[in-house]
C-alpha positions in Angstrom: 0.0 0.0 0.0 1.4 3.3 -1.0 2.1 6.1 1.5 -0.5 8.6 2.2 0.8 11.9 3.4 -2.5 13.5 4.2 -6.1 12.4 4.3 -7.1 16.0 3.4 -6.8 15.2 -0.3 -8.5 11.8 0.1 -10.7 11.4 -2.9 -13.5 8.9 -3.2 -11.4 6.8 -5.5 -8.4 6.8 -3.1 -10.7 6.0 -0.2 -12.1 3.0 -2.2 -8.6 1.8 -2.9 -7.7 1.9 0.8 -11.0 0.3 1.8 -10.5 -2.6 -0.6 -6.9 -3.0 0.2 -7.2 -3.0 4.0 -10.8 -4.0 4.9 -9.9 -7.8 5.1 -6.8 -7.1 7.2 -8.7 -4.9 9.7 -11.5 -7.5 9.8 -9.0 -10.2 10.6 -7.5 -8.3 13.4 -10.9 -7.5 14.9 -12.2 -11.0 14.5 -9.1 -12.6 16.1 -9.7 -10.5 19.2 -13.5 -10.7 19.3 -14.4 -14.0 17.8 -17.7 -12.4 16.6 -18.2 -11.8 12.9 -20.9 -9.2 13.2 -19.1 -7.1 15.8 -15.9 -7.3 13.9 -17.6 -6.2 10.7 -19.3 -3.3 12.6 -16.0 -2.1 14.1 -14.2 -2.2 10.8 -17.1 -0.2 9.2 -17.0 2.3 12.0 -13.3 2.8 11.4 -13.8 3.5 7.7 -16.9 5.7 8.3 -14.8 7.7 10.8 -12.0 8.0 8.3 -14.3 9.3 5.6 -16.1 11.7 7.9 -12.9 13.1 9.4 -10.8 13.1 6.2 -10.5 16.9 6.2 -9.5 17.0 9.9 -6.8 14.3 9.8 -3.5 16.0 9.1 -0.2 14.2 8.4 -0.4 10.4 8.0 2.8 8.6 7.1 1.3 5.2 6.8 -2.4 4.5 6.1 -2.2 0.9 7.1 -0.5 1.6 10.5 -3.0 4.4 11.1 -6.0 2.2 10.4 -4.6 -0.8 12.4 -4.2 1.5 15.4 -7.8 2.8 14.8 -9.2 -0.8 14.8 -7.3 -1.7 17.9 -8.7 1.3 19.7 -12.2 0.3 18.6 -11.6 -3.2 19.9 -10.4 -1.8 23.3 -13.4 0.5 23.4 -15.7 -2.4 22.6 -14.2 -4.5 25.5 -14.6 -1.6 27.8 -18.2 -1.1 26.8 -19.0 -4.8 27.2 -17.3 -4.9 30.7 -19.2 -1.8 31.7 -22.5 -3.3 30.5 -21.8 -6.6 32.4 -20.9 -4.7 35.6 -24.2 -2.6 35.4 -26.2 -5.7 34.5 -24.7 -7.5 37.5 -25.4 -4.6 39.8 -28.9 -4.3 38.5 -29.6 -8.0 39.1 -28.2 -7.7 42.6 -30.4 -4.7 43.3 -33.4 -6.5 41.8 -32.8 -9.7 43.8 -32.4 -7.7 47.0 -35.7 -5.9 46.4 -37.3 -9.2 45.6 -35.9 -10.7 48.8 -37.1 -7.7 50.8 -40.6 -8.1 49.3 -40.6 -11.9 49.9 -39.4 -11.3 53.5 -42.3 -8.9 54.1 -44.8 -11.4 52.6 -43.4 -14.3 54.7 -43.4 -12.1 57.8 -47.0 -11.0 57.3 -48.1 -14.5 56.6 -46.3 -15.8 59.7 -47.9 -13.1 61.8 -51.3 -14.0 60.4 -50.7 -17.7 61.3 -49.6 -16.6 64.8 -52.7 -14.4 65.3 -55.0 -17.1 63.9 -53.6 -19.6 66.3 -53.7 -17.2 69.2 -57.4 -16.5 68.5 -58.1 -20.2 69.1 -56.6 -20.1 72.5 -58.3 -19.2 75.8 -58.6 -15.5 76.4 -56.3 -15.4 79.4 -53.6 -17.3 77.5 -53.9 -14.9 74.5 -53.8 -11.8 76.7 -50.7 -13.0 78.7 -48.9 -14.1 75.5 -49.6 -10.8 73.7 -48.5 -8.7 76.7 -45.3 -10.8 77.0 -44.2 -11.1 73.4 -45.9 -8.2 71.5 -45.8 -5.5 74.2 -42.6 -6.7 76.0 -44.0 -6.7 79.5 -42.1 -8.7 82.1 -43.8 -11.6 83.8 -44.1 -9.6 87.1 -45.8 -6.7 85.2 -48.2 -9.1 83.5 -49.0 -10.8 86.8 -49.8 -7.4 88.3 -51.9 -6.3 85.3 -53.9 -9.5 85.0 -54.2 -10.3 88.7 -52.5 -13.7 88.1 -49.6 -15.3 90.0 -46.1 -15.3 88.3 -46.5 -19.1 88.0 -49.8 -18.7 86.2 -48.2 -16.2 83.8 -45.4 -18.6 83.1 -48.0 -21.4 82.5 -50.0 -19.4 80.0 -46.9 -18.3 78.1 -45.6 -21.9 78.0 -49.0 -23.2 76.7 -49.1 -20.6 74.0 -45.6 -21.2 72.9 -46.2 -25.0 72.7 -49.2 -24.5 70.4 -47.5 -21.9 68.3 -44.4 -24.1 67.8 -46.6 -26.8 66.3 -48.5 -24.4 64.0 -45.4 -22.5 62.9 -43.6 -25.8 62.2 -46.4 -26.7 59.8 -46.3 -23.2 58.3 -42.5 -23.4 57.7 -42.8 -26.9 56.1 -45.4 -25.5 53.8 -43.0 -22.6 52.8 -40.2 -25.1 52.3 -42.3 -27.4 50.1 -43.3 -24.3 48.1 -39.7 -23.2 47.7 -38.6 -26.6 46.6 -41.4 -26.8 44.1 -40.4 -23.5 42.6 -36.8 -24.5 42.2 
């Protein structure tokens, strides 16, 4: 390939000569790095389009082949940077999305669990319900509950123990239902 001193005088005929002489070589370089025919072709086309559009702004060029090989290598590096950036953003977006999904799932499971607890509490005697709610939902001590309900400390412990026993059984069934559902989804 002959030397080109300046692309300022690049005519359509000379551009066509350069294009036909170097297109395959530039494509080979791009394909060897990318292993993707379509992307390699697009990058080579981008190099030639940029050459044509900037022909008046490109000053002294000693060797058109070296100039265009450098241009295609820069396009390849830009492509790799772009792909890496997209992958990074995609990964971050997936992490954010899965965190949001987990948060929503956690709220749903919590609400369903509380519903199961409240349903089971509603089936218990009123004193047992009241003592358990004061202890676990309102964080009263056993002595405070005894004073408030006019029960002995032993009676308060009894009601809490009875409620916990029943809730353990019901919550175990609830958790096994969730586990079966999760395994079915997988």
